[in-house]
C-alpha positions in Angstrom: 119.9 104.1 123.4 116.3 103.4 124.5 115.8 101.0 127.3 112.3 99.6 127.6 110.6 98.8 131.0 109.6 95.2 131.6 106.4 94.3 129.7 106.6 97.2 127.2 107.1 96.7 123.5 108.2 98.9 120.7 104.6 99.4 119.5 103.6 101.2 122.7 106.8 103.3 122.8 106.8 104.2 119.0 103.2 104.1 117.7 102.6 103.1 114.0 101.5 106.6 113.1 105.1 107.7 113.6 106.7 105.0 111.5 108.8 105.0 109.4 111.3 106.6 111.7 114.0 107.2 109.1 114.8 106.5 105.5 117.8 104.2 106.1 115.9 100.8 106.0 113.2 101.8 103.6 114.8 100.5 100.4 113.2 97.2 99.4 110.1 97.8 101.6 106.6 97.3 100.2 103.8 99.9 100.4 100.2 100.0 99.4 98.6 103.3 98.2 95.1 103.6 99.5 93.8 105.5 96.6 94.4 105.0 92.9 95.7 108.5 92.1 98.9 106.9 90.6 96.9 104.1 88.8 98.7 101.3 90.8 98.2 100.3 94.4 101.3 98.2 95.2 104.7 99.9 95.3 108.2 99.0 96.4 110.9 101.5 97.4 113.8 101.0 95.0 116.2 103.9 95.9 116.7 106.7 98.4 118.1 110.1 97.6 118.4 112.3 100.6 115.0 113.1 102.0 113.2 111.4 99.1 112.6 107.8 98.1 111.8 106.4 94.7 108.8 104.1 94.5 108.3 101.6 91.6 105.0 100.1 90.8 105.0 96.3 91.3 103.0 95.6 88.1 104.9 98.1 86.0 108.5 98.6 87.2 109.0 101.5 84.7 106.3 103.5 86.5 108.2 105.4 89.2 107.4 108.2 91.5 109.6 110.3 93.9 108.1 111.2 97.3 109.5 112.5 100.6 110.0 109.6 102.9 108.0 111.4 105.6 105.0 111.4 103.4 104.8 107.6 103.9 103.7 108.3 107.5 100.3 109.4 106.3 98.1 106.3 106.8 95.2 107.9 104.9 97.4 107.6 101.7 100.0 104.9 102.4 99.8 101.5 104.3 103.0 99.5 105.0 103.3 96.2 103.2 101.1 94.9 100.4 97.6 95.1 101.7 94.7 93.2 100.2 92.6 95.4 97.9 88.9 95.4 98.7 86.5 96.9 96.2 83.7 99.0 97.4 81.3 97.6 94.9 80.4 93.9 94.5 81.4 92.3 91.2 78.9 92.7 88.3 77.2 89.7 86.8 77.8 90.1 83.0 74.8 87.8 82.2 72.4 90.0 84.2 72.8 92.8 81.7 71.7 90.8 78.6 68.0 91.1 77.6 
């Protein structure tokens, strides 16, 4: 059992870089993949099998991938929750391309 000193919260004791601490409560949680290597960005954990979790794409539930739950700690690849997607390039004006 961890007892926190007065004025301390969980974020200072357990930094975000170490979360998730275990696979027990991950089923049902939402994740955003930073890159588009798997084509989709928003994922939900639908099952846990030992050290691995099964992720299903939100837009295509049949698209599933199996990863080690510890891989979700890498914030360069995964962000907890469904984060807003910001494009690097501004939207193109389709009328600007016409002669």
